[in-house]
N, C-alpha and C positions, 0 to 999 in steps of 0.2 A: 681294214689293216688294223690290227690291235694295237693299243697303246705303249708304248715304252718309257721306263725310266733312266732307260741307261742306253748308251751309244758307243760301240767301239768300232771305231777304224781301224782296216787291215789292209795291209801292201804285204809284199813279198819279205824284204828282211826287217820291215818296220823300222828303218833308218831315213826315210824324207818324206814318201806320200802321205802315209798315214800319219807320222806327228804334226805333218804340217797342216792336214785337214782337221786333227783334233785342235791345234792350234787358232785357226781361223775359226773352228765352231766356237772356241771359248771367247775371240775378240769379238763375237756377234751377240747380238740381243736375242735369246729365245724367252718367250714369255711362260715358261715353265720350267722348273728346277730339273735338271738333268743331268747325270751325272756322263763323262766324256772320257774317254780314253783312247789309246791307240797301241795295238797290237802287230807282231808280225808271222808272216806264215812258216819262215824258216830263220829260227833265231838260235843257232849254237850256243851262244854266249852273248853277254847283255854288251850292245856296240853304243856309242854315243848317236848323235843326230850327224847326218853325212855332212862333210864341212861346205859344201856348194849350198846345200838345201839350208844348212844353219847359216852362210852368209845372205842368200835371198832373205829371208825371216827376217834375219837383222836389218837388213837397208828397205824391211818394210816395218819396223818398228815394232816386231816380234822377238822374243829374246825366250830360248828354251835353253835356257843352261841348265847343265848338269841332266838334261834327258838322257835316258838308256832304253834301248830298244829291249823289249819282253815278247816271247813266245806266247801266242794264242793257245788257251787251252780249255777242256769242256768246263774246267773251276770259272771261268770268266765269264760264262755265259749261261743264263737263269730265263724263267720264261718272262722276264721284263725286260730282257736285252736284245737291242736290234743291232745286227753286225753286218757293216758296211763296208765291203770289198771294192777296191778301185777297177777292177776288169770282171768278166765272165769266167775265166781261167782261176782265178783265185776265190771266187764263190764255190766254183766246182772242187777246188781242195777245202775248203771250208766244211764241206759233207762229210768229208774223211776224218777231219780233226775236231769236228763237234757233231756226232752223230745222233745226238740225242736233240739237236735242235728243230725247230718247226722251219720247212722251207723258206715260209714270208719271213722270218727272224735272219735271214741272209740275204741279204742283198746288195748289187750293185750299184755304186753312188751316182753313175751318169743317168742311169735307169730310172732311179728313184725322182730322180727330178725331171725328166723328160726330156735328156739331151741324147743327141744321138752316138756322139762319140767318147770312149772312155776315157779317163784321166791318163795321159800319157807315162810310162817310167822313164824319168830323164836318167836313170842309174847309168854311168858311165859316159855322158854326155857334157856338154859345154853349160859352163855359169848360166847362158841364156838360155839352154834347156830346162833349167832347174826355175830360171824366173818365168818362163812360159809355162810350165806345169803351174808354178805358183798362183798365175794369174787365173788358169783354167777353174783351179781347186778354189780361188776366191770368189769366183762368179756360181759357182756352183755350190760351195756351201752357202753362200749369200742365198741363191735359189732355194736348198735345203730349210736354211732358217725362216725363208717367208714361208713355205708350205706347213712347218710345224705351226708357225704362229698362228696362219690363217686356221688350220686345224683345231687348235685351242680356242680361238674365238669363238667357231663355230659350232664346239662342244659347250661352249657356255664357261671356259675355263681361263678367257682372256685380261681375267683381272690379276694374273700372277699368282693365284693362290692354287693352280694346278700343279698336278705331281708326275705328269707323264706327257709322253711324246707318241703322237700319232703324226706320221709323216704322210699321211697318206689321204 
């Protein structure tokens, strides 16, 4: 798989799973500089982080104050961008939104790290379901970071001077 300099996490509205994944990625140490963002597939207007997602993040020591959702657009993606969806249906929608993206640039998070089940959508659920989503995302993002860091070391870039991400 090609090495990427930018990762964009994508979920339906961009108000819970995608920003949680972005924040968790930022909280973990990656051996190479990589830009990370989150976007939504359907964002009619910017919205703040879902209140239950925010409560779970704050209770885990992560503050996303001032976060507002943004629609993913073709301008968000270039050849150095890896777009990570939360499930296969979202990945399929990305092909319509990002017609110039290569198929290997549009991946599903759990498949990328070898997990069987996709990241559950807590929307409309209890605070506990958002907490479970957070825990699953946390484990999955840690696997992603480990995969990236191992790839950097095997590429001889484990010194922190590398500038790309190769999650394969």
